[in-house]
N, C-alpha and C positions, 0 to 999 in steps of 0.2 A: 180109486185113483188118487194119489197125493198130489195136490196142486199148490203152487206158490205163486204170489204176485212178483212179477219182475219189473224193476225200474232200471233205468239206464244211467250210468254215471258218465258225465263229461269230464274233461280234464279238470283237476282241482288241486289245491294245496292245503295241507294242515300245517300250521306254524307253532313253534314254541313261543312262549311269551318273551324270551330273549331275543328271538328273530323279529318279532312284532315290534319290539322297542327299536331296533336297528332300522327296520323298513318304514315304520309310520312315526317314530318318535318315542322317546323314553315315557313309559307309563301309559302308553296308548292301549285302549280297550277296543276289541272288535265290536262292531255295530251289527246286530241281527237284521238281516234282510227278510228271511223266512225260515220257518222251522222245516226240518227234514223229517222223514218218516221215523228214523231211529230216535228214540227218546233222548232229549238234551242236546241233539246235534242240530246245527243250523248253517244255512248259507249266509256268509257275512256280506256286508255292503262293499268290503274292500277287495280290490284285485291287485295282482302283481304281474310282472313279466318274469318269465323264466328264460334262462340263456344256457345254451350248450355250445360245444365247440364248432357247430355248423350253422346254427340259427337261433331265433328267439321266437317265443310265443308270447303275445300280449294278452292282457285282460283274463288272466287265470284266476278264477274265483277262489277266495279264501273261505274255508269251512271252519267253523268253531264247534266247541271251545278250543282253546289252545291245548296242545299236547306237549309231552315231555320233549319230543324231538320232531323237528320238521320233516315232512315227507311231501313229495309231489307225485300224484298219480295221473299218468298220461296214457294215451292210446298208442298202439303200434304205429299208426299213420302219423302221429305227433313225433314219435322217436325217430322216424326216417328223416324227417325235416329238421330236427333239433340237433342231433348228435351223430358222430361216426362211431361211438362206442355202443355196445349192446346194452340196451335197458332191460334188465330182467324182469320176468313175471314173478311177482312176490305177494304174499299175503301182507295186508296192511300191518304196519308195525314191525315186521320182520325184515329189517333193513341191511343186514350183513350181506355184503356183496352187491348192493345196489349201486347205481351210477352217481357220479358227481354232477353238479349243476350250480348255477348261480341264480339268486332270486333278487329282483330289483323292485324297489318300492319307491314311493314319493319322497322319503327322507333318507334313503340309503340303500346299500346292497349288501349281500352276504353270500359268500362262496361256501358251498356245502361239499364235503368230501364224499357224502353218500345221501341217499334219500330219495333219488329219482327212480320210480318203478312203474311198471304196467301192472295194474291190480289184477290179482288172481280172482277168477270167477268164484263167487261165494254166496251163500244163503245165510242171513242172519236169522236166528231162530231161538225163541224162548224155550225153556225147558218142557213146558207142556206140549208145544207143538212137536218138539223133537220126540217126545214119548209117543204122541199120536201117530207119527210117521215112522216110528221104530228107528230113529237115527240117534247117533252119539256125536259129541263134539269132535270136530276134526275129521268126521267121516267123509270120504269122498263119494259123490253121487254124480249123476248125469241129469241134464235138463233137456226136455223135449219141447220145442216151441217153434213158431214161425208161421208165416202166412202160406196159403196155398201156393205150391210151386217153389216155396223157399223153406219148407219144413227142415229144421236142423236139430241135431242132438249134440249138445255141447257137454263134453266129458270134463273130468278133472275139476269139479265144482265142490268146493269145500263147505261143509255145514258147519257153521260157527254157532255154538249153543252157549247162551248167557242169559241169565234172568233180566238183564237190562235191555235185551234186544226185542224188537218187533219183527214179526214174521215177514221177511222180504228178501228176494234174491237180487243180486247186483251183477249186471253185465255192463260193459262199457258200450259207448255209441258205436264203435267199429263193429262189435259183435251184434248189436241189435240191428244195425244197418244191413249187415250180411244176410240176416234172415227175415228182414222186412218188418220188424216189430218196433213199438214205441213204449213209452211208459204206461204201466198199468195192465201189461199182457200177462196172462196166466200161463204157467208152464207146468208140465208134469215132471215130477221128481222120479227118477229111475235109480234104484238101488243097484 
């Protein structure tokens, strides 16, 4: 049986340095709060507010390091209270067709024409693990997990293979809550 560690993602935002400068002040550098499981990735001390046409969500955690383009990953339950437009399910970094939103920080705000997404379920996987499980980059699999009485099989899970990744599956909090799991749950990979 091929198993993978599952961790749950709460809403968060990745910022470009250009947007960091607007939101926090010119030349500002993100401050690391704690390392994440993926090598080089961290939760920053900084938080922002995101604004849609229907509402706002405060205290959205910034993740670092900075990226080439800002993107905010929310859950379906967030999308319902934030905006009247459809927020698409997308892979991180694939922002064509994503929703617009505004980011508000302590030093300023920036309106984005795109970048608001619901993150597609995925598994970060190093090449050795991919070979062990017989998977290839961008292969779509299923994950079987959940507590007794809430067992769930999530389909449409993308295996993302890269030598910079640590083996870890990501679902969002809505998905984890639906099947009664928390961080550190093990899931079975089904091809």
